[in-house]
C-alpha positions in Angstrom: 201.8 280.3 144.1 198.1 279.2 144.3 195.9 280.2 147.2 196.1 276.7 148.7 199.9 276.8 148.5 199.9 280.2 150.2 197.7 278.8 153.0 200.1 275.9 153.4 203.0 278.4 153.9 201.0 280.3 156.5 200.1 277.1 158.2 203.7 276.0 158.2 204.8 279.3 159.8 202.2 278.9 162.6 203.4 275.3 163.0 207.0 276.5 163.4 205.8 278.9 166.1 204.2 276.0 167.9 207.4 274.0 167.8 209.4 277.0 169.1 207.0 277.5 172.0 207.0 273.8 172.9 210.8 274.1 173.4 210.6 277.3 175.4 211.2 277.1 179.1 211.1 280.8 180.1 207.9 282.6 178.8 208.2 285.9 180.8 209.5 289.4 179.8 212.6 289.1 177.7 214.3 292.0 179.5 217.9 292.6 178.2 217.3 289.9 175.6 214.5 291.9 174.0 214.9 293.6 170.7 212.4 296.3 171.7 210.4 297.3 174.8 207.7 295.0 176.1 208.8 291.8 174.4 208.4 288.4 176.0 210.7 285.4 175.3 207.8 283.8 173.5 207.7 286.8 171.1 211.4 286.5 170.3 211.6 282.8 169.6 208.2 282.7 167.8 209.2 285.5 165.5 212.4 283.9 164.4 210.7 280.6 163.7 207.8 282.1 161.6 210.0 284.6 159.7 212.3 281.8 158.6 209.5 279.9 157.1 207.8 282.9 155.4 211.1 284.2 153.9 212.1 280.8 152.7 208.8 280.5 150.8 209.5 283.7 149.0 207.2 286.0 150.9 207.9 289.4 152.3 207.2 289.8 156.0 205.9 292.7 158.1 206.3 291.5 161.7 205.3 293.2 164.9 208.5 291.9 166.5 211.2 292.4 163.8 209.7 294.9 161.3 209.8 294.6 157.5 211.6 291.9 155.6 211.7 291.9 151.8 208.9 294.5 151.5 209.4 294.6 147.7 208.1 291.0 147.2 204.7 290.6 145.5 203.1 289.0 148.6 203.9 290.2 152.1 202.7 288.3 155.2 201.7 290.5 158.1 202.7 288.6 161.2 202.0 288.6 164.9 204.0 285.7 166.2 202.2 285.7 169.5 199.1 287.8 169.8 198.2 287.8 173.5 201.7 287.5 174.9 200.6 288.3 178.4 198.0 285.6 178.2 200.7 283.2 176.9 203.1 284.1 179.7 200.5 283.3 182.3 199.2 280.2 180.4 195.8 281.7 179.8 194.6 279.6 176.8 193.8 282.6 174.5 196.9 283.5 172.5 197.5 283.1 168.8 199.8 283.3 165.8 198.1 285.6 163.3 199.2 285.8 159.6 197.6 287.7 156.8 199.1 287.6 153.3 198.7 290.9 151.4 199.0 291.3 147.6 198.6 294.5 145.6 194.8 294.4 146.1 194.9 293.9 149.9 194.3 290.9 152.2 194.4 287.7 150.2 194.7 284.9 152.7 194.7 284.6 156.5 195.5 281.9 159.1 195.0 282.6 162.8 195.9 279.7 165.2 195.1 279.6 168.9 198.4 278.2 170.0 197.0 277.0 173.3 194.3 274.8 171.8 195.2 274.3 168.1 191.9 275.9 166.9 192.5 277.4 163.5 190.7 280.0 161.5 191.4 280.5 157.8 190.1 282.7 155.1 190.8 283.4 151.4 189.5 286.5 149.7 186.3 285.7 147.9 186.3 282.1 149.1 184.9 282.3 152.6 186.2 281.6 156.1 186.6 278.2 157.8 187.5 276.5 161.0 188.1 272.7 161.1 186.3 272.4 157.8 183.3 274.3 158.9 182.3 277.4 157.0 182.0 280.3 159.4 179.1 282.8 159.6 178.7 285.8 161.8 175.8 285.7 164.3 173.4 288.1 162.6 172.9 290.2 165.7 171.6 293.7 164.9 171.0 295.4 168.3 173.4 296.4 171.0 171.0 295.3 173.7 171.2 291.7 172.5 175.0 291.7 171.8 177.8 289.9 173.5 180.8 292.2 172.8 184.5 291.6 173.1 186.8 294.5 173.8 190.3 295.8 174.3 190.9 298.4 176.9 188.1 299.4 179.2 185.0 301.5 178.6 184.3 304.5 180.8 180.9 303.1 181.6 178.4 300.4 180.5 177.8 300.7 176.8 174.3 299.1 176.6 175.4 295.6 175.5 173.9 292.5 176.9 177.3 291.1 178.0 181.0 291.9 177.4 184.2 290.0 177.4 187.8 291.3 177.6 189.9 288.3 176.4 193.2 289.8 175.6 194.1 288.7 172.0 192.6 290.9 169.3 193.2 288.4 166.4 191.2 285.7 168.2 188.6 288.1 169.4 187.9 289.1 165.8 187.8 285.5 164.6 185.3 284.9 167.4 183.1 287.6 165.7 183.5 285.8 162.4 182.6 282.5 164.0 179.5 283.9 165.6 180.8 283.4 169.1 180.9 287.1 169.8 178.5 289.5 168.1 181.0 292.4 168.1 184.4 293.8 169.1 185.3 297.3 170.2 188.8 298.7 170.8 188.6 301.2 173.6 192.3 301.9 173.5 193.8 304.8 171.4 195.8 303.7 168.4 197.3 300.7 170.2 196.8 298.1 167.5 199.1 297.5 164.5 198.0 295.8 161.3 199.4 292.5 162.6 196.8 292.6 165.4 193.8 292.7 163.2 194.3 292.1 159.5 194.1 288.3 159.8 191.0 288.5 162.0 189.6 291.2 159.6 189.7 288.9 156.6 188.1 286.1 158.6 185.3 288.5 159.7 184.7 289.8 156.2 184.6 286.4 154.6 182.2 285.2 157.3 179.8 288.1 156.6 180.8 290.4 159.4 181.9 294.0 158.9 184.7 296.0 160.4 186.0 299.6 160.4 188.5 301.9 162.2 186.7 303.9 164.8 188.3 307.1 163.4 187.2 306.4 159.8 190.7 305.6 158.5 191.6 302.8 156.1 192.3 299.6 158.0 194.7 298.3 155.4 198.1 299.4 156.7 201.5 298.4 155.4 203.8 300.4 157.6 205.3 299.2 160.9 204.4 302.5 162.6 200.7 302.4 161.6 198.1 302.0 164.3 194.3 301.8 164.2 191.2 301.4 166.4 189.3 298.3 165.1 185.6 297.9 165.6 183.8 294.8 164.2 180.3 293.5 164.2 178.1 290.8 162.9 175.9 293.2 160.9 176.1 296.8 159.6 173.4 297.8 162.1 175.3 296.6 165.1 178.5 298.1 163.7 176.9 301.5 163.5 175.7 301.2 167.1 179.1 300.1 168.4 181.0 302.9 166.6 178.5 305.5 167.9 178.8 304.1 171.4 182.6 304.1 171.3 182.7 307.6 169.9 180.4 308.8 172.7 182.3 307.1 175.4 185.9 307.5 174.2 186.1 310.3 171.6 189.4 310.7 169.7 
């Protein structure tokens, strides 16, 4: 499978999610119909739609909602069918399907689609990141005092940034860093994000010239359903260092 063919499969999976959501009448918590705690109906139907496309194309799948499928396949798609499920349930237009295809070397291709607007972010390892045909580039911001920072969780106090945003969908927040809309992103939660939350956005960031780490210094490349990390991303290494230092000071651990 070529890189373009792989992107087509990831796009098709995101498109299948869009079709499943279009047919959905109840978007709230799935309750007794959930396969695990905290699921929304949107998560359940979106997962089934995306996994069917990915498995049918010969890919393995690591999904937030249904775990590992065919993990022995050469390429495994890490899937968050609906990143920002609470936003989706309340029709806040910031929720996404995030897909990142991993091979033996790590992230190979990513597609992140804002399912509320259709805006799509794509990246292929070594080939750049794009949205609507436009090559993405991070903002170049180097100082915290000038930075507009997205975040998950809530900081104990003001961190010295120019402005902050808490938007509620990590995959899209990270893509916004790659696109230069945000200068950085900080996770103030504690090991709440699985690889499906950030790997797609991470490849977009990296291919757009941004940089990203786990706040605890661990490898961000995870392949286990139980793995959790604390992603921090920034337009430049200088800003990344400042964000990690600020996060460590405010929320150690």
